[in-house]
N, C-alpha and C positions, 0 to 999 in steps of 0.2 A: 702268301703275300709278303712282300718285303716290308721290313719294319725299320724304324729309326731309333738308334741308340743316342740318347743325349746324356752326356756325362759332364757335370760341372765340377770343377776342381778348386779347392782352396790350396794355394801353394805359397809358402813364405817367400818373400822377395829374394832372400839369399839362397834359395833352393831352386830358382827358376831354371837355370842352366842344367842342373842335374835332372830336374823333372823332364825337360825337353829331350835330353839324351835318352832317358829311359822310355819316354813315350814313343820316340822314334824306333827304339829297339823292339818294343811291344808291337808296333805297327808292322815291322819287318816280318814278324811271326804271323800276324793276323792276315796280311795280304795274300798269304799262301793258302789260307783256308777256303775251301770251295763255297762256304756260306757267306763269305765277306764280299761286299760290293764296293764300298768306298768309305773314306773317313776324312774329316776336315777339322783340324785343330784351330781354334780361334783364341786370340789373346785379348784380354780386357784392355781397352785403350784409356780407361780412366774417365770416361764420360758416362754419367749415370751411376748405377749401383756398382760398387767395387767389391762386393762380397766374394765373388768368384774370379780367380785370376785367369783361368782357361776354361773353354768349353769345347768338348769333342762332340761333333755331330757326325755319326756314322750310319751307314745303311747296311743291313744284313738281310739275307734271304728269309730269315725267320727268327723269332725270339729264341727258339730252341738252338738254332745254329750259333747264335751269339753265346748262349749259356754254355754249350759244349766247348766252344773255343776258349771262352773265359775260364772255365773250370780246368781245362787242359793246360793252359798257360796263364796263371794269375799274373796280371801286369806288374812289372817290377817297380813302376812309379808309386805303387801303394806302400812300398817298404821305405820310402824316403820320409824321415822324421818331419812331421808337420803337414804332410800332404794328405788331403782327404778328398776322395772322389765320391760322387753321388750319381751312380749310373742308373738309368731306367730306360725301358723300352717303350716306344710310342708308335702308334699307327697314325698315318695321315688321315685327316677327316675333312679339312678345307684347305684349298690352295688359292692364292691370289697372286696375280701378276699385274704389272703396269698396264693401263688401258692401251689398247692397240697391239699388245703382245699376244701372240698365239699361246694359249695354255698348253702345257705338256702333260697335265694330269686331269683325270676325270672329275675330281672334286673341286673344280675351278669356281672361284667366287670373283666375278668381275668387279673391278674397282668402283664402277658406277651402280652396282646392285644396291637396292634399298635394304637397310637393316630391318630385322624383325619380321 
């Protein structure tokens, strides 16, 4: 079953360009791995909690596939002074989409469903 990697990053402002260059380099390696599905890097826009500068949300075929790839190519962005990543693997348990939208996943929670 596919899993989701969520990696939240603390990146000093003065290191953001360097971080982005390194993240893109890492991604060029991972996209060639057969266990890789997709990745999406998000930047904090300053609304709400500002602890984390970037969040990577990626899908892998399995937790093992991610671990093997990560161990074979330790991401270079981790070597940038002040950059701290917090990766963890998650499995989907509930999905919700806007009412009237056809769900793409079996764990669908309709927006009009009653809580509890």
